[in-house]
C-alpha positions, 0 to 999 in steps of 0.5 A, spaced: 500 500 500 505 504 501 509 503 495 502 505 491 501 511 495 508 513 494 508 512 486 501 515 485 504 521 489 511 522 485 507 521 478 503 527 480 509 531 482 507 532 489 512 532 495 510 528 501 509 535 505 504 538 500 500 531 500 500 531 508 498 538 508 492 537 503 490 531 506 490 534 513 495 528 516 501 529 519 508 528 515 510 523 519 504 519 519 504 519 511 511 518 511 510 512 515 504 509 511 509 510 505 514 506 508 510 501 511 511 502 518 504 505 520 497 502 519 492 507 517 485 508 518 480 508 513 479 516 514 487 517 513 486 513 507 480 516 504 483 523 505 490 521 502 487 518 496 482 523 495 488 528 494 491 524 489 484 523 485 483 516 486 479 511 489 481 507 495 482 501 491 488 504 487 492 503 494 488 497 497 487 490 495 480 486 496 479 482 502 483 485 508 479 488 513 481 496 514 479 500 520 476 507 521 474 510 527 468 507 528 467 502 522 470 496 519 470 495 512 472 490 507 473 492 499 469 486 496 470 489 489 473 494 484 470 495 477 470 500 472 465 502 467 465 507 461 465 514 465 466 511 472 470 507 477 466 503 483 468 500 489 464 495 493 465 494 501 462 490 506 461 495 513 460 493 520 459 499 525 459 497 533 453 499 536 453 507 538 460 508 534 460 514 530 465 517 525 466 523 520 470 522 513 473 527 509 470 529 502 472 525 496 473 528 490 468 532 486 462 528 484 463 522 488 457 519 490 456 513 496 450 508 496 449 505 502 444 499 504 443 497 511 442 489 512 442 490 520 441 495 525 440 503 524 445 507 521 445 515 520 450 517 514 451 522 509 453 529 509 455 532 516 450 537 515 444 533 513 445 526 514 440 521 513 437 515 517 436 508 514 434 501 518 434 494 515 433 493 508 433 501 507 438 504 502 440 512 502 445 515 497 448 522 497 454 526 494 460 525 498 464 530 495 463 534 502 465 531 509 460 526 511 458 522 517 456 515 519 453 513 526 450 507 529 444 508 532 441 504 538 444 498 541 445 494 535 451 493 531 450 495 523 451 491 518 451 494 511 454 495 504 457 501 501 458 502 493 462 508 492 462 511 485 468 515 482 466 519 476 471 520 471 
């Protein structure tokens, strides 16, 4: 993962310091990530990949669990169609957990289906609520939140669409 981030950063002619500043992460954190000595959270990965103009799948392989402040996510599949790249995730939020994710690049949308529990998710200023069997979608090119409501864990799928 770190080698991929470094390669993308260098291909874009961005210094380590500049990418760290743009992504809102510490320079030491980004350096450790590139060198493979730090395990980043999902929030850090999304902040860095957003500034590189790529989806998370550009730096993460399918299969391993990646942790955020409140979420555990598994990238199930990344695929491309004319005009867009898609990433499909399986998500787990422990009851009562919450997190805020940084903005993705312009035009990115998220499509979330809840299978168990109740989740409030969406733009930080106007989140949506979904329970079992319900679906919500929003533009995620702004900071957005996820919060597992009530006393039950949340199981969900998330499809992120990155337009080209």
